[in-house]
C-alpha positions in Angstrom: 70.4 113.2 -259.4 71.8 110.9 -256.9 69.7 108.4 -255.0 70.8 110.0 -251.7 69.8 113.5 -252.9 66.4 112.0 -254.2 65.9 110.5 -250.7 66.6 113.7 -248.9 64.4 115.9 -251.2 61.5 113.2 -250.7 61.9 113.5 -247.0 62.0 117.3 -247.1 58.6 117.3 -248.9 57.1 115.4 -246.0 58.0 118.3 -243.6 55.8 121.1 -242.7 56.2 124.5 -244.5 57.9 125.8 -241.3 60.2 123.0 -241.1 61.2 123.4 -244.8 62.0 126.9 -244.1 64.3 125.9 -241.3 66.0 123.5 -243.7 66.4 126.2 -246.3 67.7 128.6 -243.7 70.4 126.0 -242.6 71.5 125.5 -246.1 71.7 129.3 -246.9 73.9 129.7 -243.8 76.2 126.8 -244.8 76.5 128.3 -248.3 77.2 131.8 -247.0 80.0 130.4 -244.8 81.5 128.5 -247.7 81.4 131.5 -250.0 83.0 133.7 -247.4 85.8 131.3 -246.8 86.4 130.7 -250.5 86.7 134.5 -251.4 89.0 136.5 -249.2 88.0 140.0 -248.7 90.0 142.5 -250.6 91.4 145.9 -249.2 91.0 149.0 -251.2 94.8 149.5 -250.9 95.2 146.3 -252.8 93.5 148.0 -255.9 95.6 151.1 -255.7 97.4 151.8 -259.0 95.4 149.1 -260.9 93.5 151.6 -263.0 95.2 153.9 -265.5 95.1 157.7 -264.7 93.0 159.4 -265.8 90.4 156.5 -265.7 88.7 156.4 -269.1 90.7 159.5 -270.2 88.8 162.0 -267.9 90.1 163.7 -264.9 88.2 163.0 -261.8 87.3 166.6 -260.9 86.1 167.1 -264.4 84.0 164.0 -264.1 82.5 165.2 -260.8 81.7 168.7 -262.3 80.3 167.2 -265.5 78.0 164.7 -263.8 76.8 167.5 -261.3 75.9 169.7 -264.3 74.1 166.8 -266.1 72.2 166.2 -262.8 71.3 169.8 -262.5 70.1 169.9 -266.1 68.0 166.8 -265.7 66.3 168.0 -262.6 65.6 171.3 -264.4 63.9 169.5 -267.3 61.9 167.5 -264.8 60.6 170.5 -262.9 59.6 172.2 -266.3 57.7 169.0 -267.2 59.9 168.2 -270.4 60.6 164.7 -269.4 
């Protein structure tokens, strides 16, 4: 740890809890701005065509139908007290 960081941390320890929260809030906002600038937001259209069709070998409608059926079966088992 650098001497300047040690000094800053020592000074922060002398602040009231409310002042320490203010320091933390300031740091969080700075980091958020840095992260948002470093990572440009992607558009969904940029992802178009990246995944092979059918994804994982299953047609989308088949997947929807299968997961709905599984959900229905799970709810039925819960209602009957089997799980």
